[in-house]
Steps between C-alpha positions, in 0.01 A plus 500: 500500500649834392571791731231725349237225529585437867487874566157523334365211708633646827357841406160340435507319835572824683218674312261225614615538862453875478151458358409254777619747763281770342194277522577430865511873577194588292190626681274343235505158658281298263664633185845454650420145607389401147805664345726316744348165398558579130859617560586176680353292215688690227849560638814581304801275497399161359319325217309277743118525501327633812460228762162342561452681829576837335239431232256380767548830684412691182195282436397551863456873435191408299330350804440838658316807381472631145726788605774256601465309172516825304810605695665165421442531126615862495816405693598219262424716195704789640788262568474356149489833318773668703764228483770487232620159618389207281500247788284725718261556208469123444432446872227765488342331198532160667321643806222638278471159332449336839236760587317404179523128582452499877373839609161571652221644287562849645870484417436378145231762455739780597756363255244472221403866526856635526535750350140621455558524123593131478615393154732245342823662618405612851826368650676739263833314479534473122807730512658362819877462475767431760824580320734423790666215306430250222315258729268765643424611143386145426309485829325820391358313199351250745350787703327640189379155393376401847313829541329434167404148614334637814317763295374224270398295803285784632355570153391134481339532843310814397360338185420161659360658815712287735867431569684223320554303822124489569348338189135519406292185463498364146120500504487875559627592154234300316260793509760750374462675166742401224643852507571474875682168460706635210595808702612282791694269269671800342629634834620151601697477175639849569648362824660203321629728226670731751639203695683400182687832501727383783858639483639196318857635494526489879322179595817404689386744771255230613792366703426788738242383751293820464462461122444124538216561746348764272497254209333242726216741587457604136492132402210449741316794344552352155359168619186689606489678163520164325212368711279802426592485131408131480153570646426781250638323194289194591184709540552703183586182310167350607326811362686503169192429287320802643798738480485769233773530238656797683491314833666198339780714355552674836510161673754372245714811546517436877599137444769598249644754744496244781679243285759763412589538869569132560864481395593836654351397835680164482832688499420619854302211646669217305292188582287658774128553431505309170127423524474265201121484538471875439724499194315198362172692544652809333613295198162328460302822548713687247440234234125509567499880491678516165244258356209695656625833364544353152148356514351832612687685225370256237147535635536876482612480138203277416260749659654788304485302177138398561406862574674618183320235290167598654551867418607411146188290448278784622662742255460257210133442583440875525659563160274233349186671629589864442675719243635852524280741299643810315348710779742333748227299673480124537188357325367148467542309177 
């Protein structure tokens, strides 16, 4: 470890100690207490994920009042947006991920509405860069990617109406409109598509326990996405006969996009979450969809041709019964 890197780590540790002392001296007890819990979970100095008891302390902030939950979310977001350290940023994102997976309804609700404008890029880390050295530059790519994954996770939750780790009963979607199922399928494919954008040039960083643990959590999210995708592809496949041509083409577009993610995701997850049943369903459904679209197009052409013939016959019959007089009027023969 180089001198400058050791100096940066020591400096970060002292900053954390100073921040903890400030919270101890603060007169705003509840805010200071929440901030102290977040600081201890996201310390400088190592690439080790927060311990289970540190994460449990963060999750425990959601068991109190809405004010405490709001203070917790604001504290972790402030920590995330103020840090220039890639390891601290990843620990903040890892903490947010655990809030999504394990937090109380109040805690998740405060996260979902932060900030009030919401949006696809609410974590606002698309330009994050820790240029301290070559490794932190590569870690920065993981920060940007992981932030995007969490944003996609929350977008899926907003569209589905529930979090990925709390699946809806398969029977509940039977009454959904085709358009609703297609919208949900589209956002699920968006998640898989973004997952495939993993920083492939720095996969070796998975040897760090923090990055390894992050990939494990993301892998669990992807397993949930696969499950939800399977349910919707099965239901839409059963409705194929009743789908309009435009709905069929939209369905096929989603399946094509999902297939396009498969190899890119395999680079990250290797043999994890293979789910052969899902890919077998995707292959079969795609073949049926292509045939259905071709059939609907042929039927459409036949309708157009029949309409054209009908109009032509009417014109011929009219010309047999009437002629155009010099006055410009049509008269009977």
